[in-house]
A tleap script that builds the chain and sets N, CA, C and O, in Angstrom:
source leaprc.protein.ff14SB
mol = sequence {
  NMET LYS ALA ASN ALA HIE GLU ILE ILE LYS
  GLU LYS ARG LEU GLU LEU GLY LEU SER GLN
  LYS LYS LEU ALA GLU ILE ALA GLY LEU SER
  HIE ASN THR VAL TYR ASN LEU GLU SER ASN
  ARG VAL SER THR ASP LEU GLU THR TYR GLU
  LYS VAL CYS LYS ALA LEU GLY ILE LYS LEU
  SER SER ILE PHE CGLU
}
set mol.1.N position { -106.909 54.507 -48.384 }
set mol.1.CA position { -106.973 55.420 -47.302 }
set mol.1.C position { -108.499 55.095 -46.808 }
set mol.1.O position { -109.376 54.777 -47.612 }
set mol.2.N position { -108.707 55.203 -45.485 }
set mol.2.CA position { -110.042 55.140 -44.756 }
set mol.2.C position { -110.655 56.511 -44.836 }
set mol.2.O position { -109.975 57.515 -44.625 }
set mol.3.N position { -111.770 56.557 -45.100 }
set mol.3.CA position { -112.685 57.697 -45.045 }
set mol.3.C position { -112.866 58.261 -43.893 }
set mol.3.O position { -112.918 57.468 -42.953 }
set mol.4.N position { -112.979 59.370 -43.642 }
set mol.4.CA position { -113.267 60.028 -42.274 }
set mol.4.C position { -114.845 59.944 -42.098 }
set mol.4.O position { -115.644 59.559 -42.952 }
set mol.5.N position { -115.142 60.408 -40.744 }
set mol.5.CA position { -116.561 60.178 -40.376 }
set mol.5.C position { -117.468 61.107 -41.357 }
set mol.5.O position { -118.520 60.711 -41.860 }
set mol.6.N position { -116.884 62.462 -41.565 }
set mol.6.CA position { -117.919 63.476 -42.524 }
set mol.6.C position { -118.108 62.801 -43.785 }
set mol.6.O position { -119.238 62.674 -44.256 }
set mol.7.N position { -116.957 62.307 -44.432 }
set mol.7.CA position { -116.987 61.578 -45.781 }
set mol.7.C position { -117.967 60.403 -45.829 }
set mol.7.O position { -118.664 60.315 -46.840 }
set mol.8.N position { -118.108 59.489 -44.859 }
set mol.8.CA position { -118.978 58.482 -44.754 }
set mol.8.C position { -120.385 59.012 -44.618 }
set mol.8.O position { -121.297 58.353 -45.118 }
set mol.9.N position { -120.638 60.104 -44.007 }
set mol.9.CA position { -122.127 60.527 -43.726 }
set mol.9.C position { -122.313 61.054 -44.952 }
set mol.9.O position { -123.319 60.576 -45.477 }
set mol.10.N position { -121.722 61.887 -45.660 }
set mol.10.CA position { -121.954 62.510 -47.361 }
set mol.10.C position { -122.231 61.448 -48.072 }
set mol.10.O position { -123.234 61.429 -48.785 }
set mol.11.N position { -121.387 60.403 -47.987 }
set mol.11.CA position { -121.471 59.281 -49.224 }
set mol.11.C position { -123.034 58.383 -48.860 }
set mol.11.O position { -123.741 57.942 -49.766 }
set mol.12.N position { -123.317 58.258 -47.623 }
set mol.12.CA position { -124.528 57.668 -47.441 }
set mol.12.C position { -125.581 58.454 -47.421 }
set mol.12.O position { -126.626 57.948 -47.829 }
set mol.13.N position { -125.608 59.630 -47.036 }
set mol.13.CA position { -126.777 60.625 -47.656 }
set mol.13.C position { -126.927 60.552 -48.913 }
set mol.13.O position { -128.067 60.371 -49.341 }
set mol.14.N position { -125.821 60.675 -49.825 }
set mol.14.CA position { -126.165 60.879 -51.381 }
set mol.14.C position { -126.535 59.361 -51.870 }
set mol.14.O position { -127.252 59.273 -52.866 }
set mol.15.N position { -126.114 58.219 -51.263 }
set mol.15.CA position { -126.558 56.801 -51.663 }
set mol.15.C position { -128.079 56.869 -51.399 }
set mol.15.O position { -128.868 56.410 -52.225 }
set mol.16.N position { -128.486 57.440 -50.254 }
set mol.16.CA position { -129.905 57.381 -49.898 }
set mol.16.C position { -130.996 58.446 -50.828 }
set mol.16.O position { -132.224 58.434 -50.747 }
set mol.17.N position { -130.271 59.219 -51.592 }
set mol.17.CA position { -130.741 60.453 -52.250 }
set mol.17.C position { -131.334 61.528 -51.500 }
set mol.17.O position { -132.283 62.143 -51.986 }
set mol.18.N position { -130.833 61.846 -50.265 }
set mol.18.CA position { -131.271 62.830 -49.600 }
set mol.18.C position { -130.363 64.086 -49.672 }
set mol.18.O position { -129.136 64.015 -49.743 }
set mol.19.N position { -131.063 65.224 -49.647 }
set mol.19.CA position { -130.605 66.554 -49.399 }
set mol.19.C position { -129.887 66.763 -48.225 }
set mol.19.O position { -130.166 65.947 -47.347 }
set mol.20.N position { -129.125 67.521 -47.954 }
set mol.20.CA position { -128.753 68.019 -46.723 }
set mol.20.C position { -129.742 68.618 -45.726 }
set mol.20.O position { -129.754 68.438 -44.508 }
set mol.21.N position { -130.544 69.342 -46.441 }
set mol.21.CA position { -131.995 69.964 -45.856 }
set mol.21.C position { -132.805 68.852 -45.328 }
set mol.21.O position { -133.345 68.903 -44.222 }
set mol.22.N position { -132.886 67.834 -46.138 }
set mol.22.CA position { -133.837 66.497 -45.951 }
set mol.22.C position { -133.252 65.788 -44.579 }
set mol.22.O position { -133.871 65.413 -43.583 }
set mol.23.N position { -131.788 65.736 -44.890 }
set mol.23.CA position { -131.236 64.804 -43.717 }
set mol.23.C position { -131.335 65.590 -42.303 }
set mol.23.O position { -131.573 65.020 -41.239 }
set mol.24.N position { -131.144 66.809 -42.429 }
set mol.24.CA position { -131.402 67.698 -41.287 }
set mol.24.C position { -132.596 67.500 -40.461 }
set mol.24.O position { -132.596 67.235 -39.259 }
set mol.25.N position { -133.762 67.676 -41.334 }
set mol.25.CA position { -135.138 67.536 -41.013 }
set mol.25.C position { -135.269 66.179 -40.494 }
set mol.25.O position { -135.693 66.098 -39.341 }
set mol.26.N position { -135.023 65.214 -41.041 }
set mol.26.CA position { -135.103 63.704 -40.592 }
set mol.26.C position { -134.178 63.576 -38.989 }
set mol.26.O position { -134.455 62.798 -38.076 }
set mol.27.N position { -133.295 64.359 -39.009 }
set mol.27.CA position { -132.365 64.010 -37.679 }
set mol.27.C position { -132.651 65.046 -36.678 }
set mol.27.O position { -132.059 64.948 -35.603 }
set mol.28.N position { -133.512 66.079 -36.868 }
set mol.28.CA position { -133.878 67.065 -35.989 }
set mol.28.C position { -132.857 68.118 -35.722 }
set mol.28.O position { -132.632 68.623 -34.622 }
set mol.29.N position { -132.206 68.419 -36.959 }
set mol.29.CA position { -130.942 69.360 -36.669 }
set mol.29.C position { -131.181 70.533 -37.930 }
set mol.29.O position { -131.964 70.436 -38.875 }
set mol.30.N position { -130.288 71.610 -37.631 }
set mol.30.CA position { -130.441 72.481 -38.624 }
set mol.30.C position { -129.674 71.934 -39.816 }
set mol.30.O position { -128.887 70.990 -39.761 }
set mol.31.N position { -130.017 72.688 -40.987 }
set mol.31.CA position { -129.151 72.359 -42.182 }
set mol.31.C position { -127.816 72.871 -42.138 }
set mol.31.O position { -126.868 72.285 -42.661 }
set mol.32.N position { -127.714 74.116 -41.430 }
set mol.32.CA position { -126.082 74.249 -41.231 }
set mol.32.C position { -125.531 73.455 -40.287 }
set mol.32.O position { -124.306 73.414 -40.397 }
set mol.33.N position { -125.952 72.835 -39.436 }
set mol.33.CA position { -125.062 71.809 -38.902 }
set mol.33.C position { -124.733 70.599 -39.707 }
set mol.33.O position { -123.627 70.060 -39.661 }
set mol.34.N position { -125.738 70.180 -40.459 }
set mol.34.CA position { -125.425 69.074 -41.462 }
set mol.34.C position { -124.379 69.539 -42.358 }
set mol.34.O position { -123.430 68.797 -42.610 }
set mol.35.N position { -124.479 70.865 -42.934 }
set mol.35.CA position { -123.357 71.310 -43.653 }
set mol.35.C position { -122.157 71.356 -43.182 }
set mol.35.O position { -121.176 70.926 -43.787 }
set mol.36.N position { -122.136 71.911 -41.996 }
set mol.36.CA position { -120.644 71.899 -41.464 }
set mol.36.C position { -120.132 70.598 -40.910 }
set mol.36.O position { -118.925 70.482 -40.696 }
set mol.37.N position { -121.005 69.565 -40.650 }
set mol.37.CA position { -120.524 68.323 -40.341 }
set mol.37.C position { -119.861 67.706 -41.744 }
set mol.37.O position { -118.695 67.312 -41.723 }
set mol.38.N position { -120.595 67.645 -42.866 }
set mol.38.CA position { -120.142 67.259 -44.139 }
set mol.38.C position { -118.820 68.024 -44.486 }
set mol.38.O position { -117.813 67.527 -44.990 }
set mol.39.N position { -119.009 69.282 -44.132 }
set mol.39.CA position { -117.632 70.011 -44.555 }
set mol.39.C position { -116.415 69.932 -43.651 }
set mol.39.O position { -115.358 70.481 -43.962 }
set mol.40.N position { -116.592 69.180 -42.425 }
set mol.40.CA position { -115.688 69.132 -41.736 }
set mol.40.C position { -115.216 70.501 -41.064 }
set mol.40.O position { -114.082 70.624 -40.602 }
set mol.41.N position { -115.960 71.298 -41.047 }
set mol.41.CA position { -115.554 72.708 -40.440 }
set mol.41.C position { -115.567 72.975 -39.009 }
set mol.41.O position { -114.903 73.846 -38.447 }
set mol.42.N position { -116.421 72.112 -38.432 }
set mol.42.CA position { -116.501 72.416 -36.956 }
set mol.42.C position { -116.462 71.014 -36.270 }
set mol.42.O position { -116.948 70.024 -36.817 }
set mol.43.N position { -115.895 70.981 -35.116 }
set mol.43.CA position { -116.120 69.697 -34.229 }
set mol.43.C position { -117.500 69.536 -34.006 }
set mol.43.O position { -118.231 70.525 -34.041 }
set mol.44.N position { -118.073 68.098 -33.718 }
set mol.44.CA position { -119.303 67.900 -33.687 }
set mol.44.C position { -119.326 66.919 -32.374 }
set mol.44.O position { -118.472 66.034 -32.316 }
set mol.45.N position { -120.143 67.037 -31.476 }
set mol.45.CA position { -120.385 66.071 -30.459 }
set mol.45.C position { -121.109 65.128 -30.739 }
set mol.45.O position { -121.902 65.138 -31.681 }
set mol.46.N position { -120.914 64.069 -29.861 }
set mol.46.CA position { -121.264 62.643 -30.156 }
set mol.46.C position { -122.739 62.544 -30.274 }
set mol.46.O position { -123.164 61.644 -30.999 }
set mol.47.N position { -123.670 63.397 -29.621 }
set mol.47.CA position { -124.880 63.365 -30.078 }
set mol.47.C position { -125.494 63.754 -31.006 }
set mol.47.O position { -126.635 63.354 -31.238 }
set mol.48.N position { -124.751 64.784 -31.880 }
set mol.48.CA position { -125.029 64.950 -33.323 }
set mol.48.C position { -124.993 63.943 -34.115 }
set mol.48.O position { -125.924 63.591 -34.840 }
set mol.49.N position { -123.693 63.307 -34.009 }
set mol.49.CA position { -123.233 62.193 -34.622 }
set mol.49.C position { -124.400 60.981 -34.718 }
set mol.49.O position { -124.809 60.409 -35.728 }
set mol.50.N position { -124.779 60.798 -33.358 }
set mol.50.CA position { -125.852 59.853 -33.137 }
set mol.50.C position { -127.227 60.076 -33.883 }
set mol.50.O position { -127.823 59.166 -34.459 }
set mol.51.N position { -127.636 61.298 -33.817 }
set mol.51.CA position { -128.775 61.738 -34.656 }
set mol.51.C position { -128.565 61.501 -36.130 }
set mol.51.O position { -129.482 60.968 -36.755 }
set mol.52.N position { -127.559 61.808 -36.692 }
set mol.52.CA position { -127.313 61.804 -38.053 }
set mol.52.C position { -127.163 60.258 -38.470 }
set mol.52.O position { -127.616 59.865 -39.546 }
set mol.53.N position { -126.538 59.440 -37.614 }
set mol.53.CA position { -126.437 58.151 -38.010 }
set mol.53.C position { -127.797 57.619 -37.887 }
set mol.53.O position { -128.268 56.924 -38.787 }
set mol.54.N position { -128.430 57.893 -36.867 }
set mol.54.CA position { -129.904 57.271 -36.823 }
set mol.54.C position { -130.700 57.717 -37.970 }
set mol.54.O position { -131.402 56.856 -38.501 }
set mol.55.N position { -130.720 58.945 -38.464 }
set mol.55.CA position { -131.429 59.318 -39.664 }
set mol.55.C position { -130.912 58.466 -40.886 }
set mol.55.O position { -131.806 58.048 -41.621 }
set mol.56.N position { -129.723 58.167 -41.196 }
set mol.56.CA position { -129.273 57.393 -42.179 }
set mol.56.C position { -129.407 56.018 -42.163 }
set mol.56.O position { -129.301 55.306 -43.162 }
set mol.57.N position { -129.689 55.555 -40.801 }
set mol.57.CA position { -130.044 54.180 -40.552 }
set mol.57.C position { -128.643 53.132 -40.587 }
set mol.57.O position { -128.503 51.989 -41.021 }
set mol.58.N position { -127.705 54.079 -39.927 }
set mol.58.CA position { -126.229 53.204 -39.917 }
set mol.58.C position { -125.824 53.429 -38.325 }
set mol.58.O position { -126.236 54.341 -37.608 }
set mol.59.N position { -125.100 52.586 -38.032 }
set mol.59.CA position { -124.463 52.450 -36.632 }
set mol.59.C position { -123.486 53.557 -36.573 }
set mol.59.O position { -122.788 53.984 -37.492 }
set mol.60.N position { -123.547 53.951 -35.347 }
set mol.60.CA position { -122.521 55.114 -34.983 }
set mol.60.C position { -121.069 54.614 -35.156 }
set mol.60.O position { -120.181 55.227 -35.748 }
set mol.61.N position { -120.956 53.405 -34.550 }
set mol.61.CA position { -119.693 52.789 -34.636 }
set mol.61.C position { -118.933 52.677 -36.157 }
set mol.61.O position { -117.725 52.715 -36.390 }
set mol.62.N position { -119.996 52.536 -37.047 }
set mol.62.CA position { -119.625 52.506 -38.398 }
set mol.62.C position { -118.806 53.780 -39.017 }
set mol.62.O position { -118.107 53.712 -40.029 }
set mol.63.N position { -118.988 54.793 -38.338 }
set mol.63.CA position { -118.160 56.077 -39.015 }
set mol.63.C position { -116.912 56.210 -38.427 }
set mol.63.O position { -116.105 57.085 -38.742 }
set mol.64.N position { -116.720 55.301 -37.518 }
set mol.64.CA position { -115.401 55.640 -36.384 }
set mol.64.C position { -114.733 54.277 -36.628 }
set mol.64.O position { -114.041 53.935 -35.669 }
set mol.65.N position { -114.748 53.607 -37.413 }
set mol.65.CA position { -114.080 52.293 -37.479 }
set mol.65.C position { -112.743 52.421 -38.225 }
set mol.65.O position { -112.030 51.431 -38.388 }
savepdb mol mol.pdb
quit
């Protein structure tokens, strides 16, 4: 089964050894935003996904393949 965007982001964050708080700092977002994104609790706009992907060093398209 193909992973969803929120699962890919969480897996990459853990692979890099980053906490949600540290990822939020790097991406210029709040900790709550990263938590909600990974928990798939709220819909997220493309700009937020772009910031997170940039902070993780991955292409935006890689989370939507």
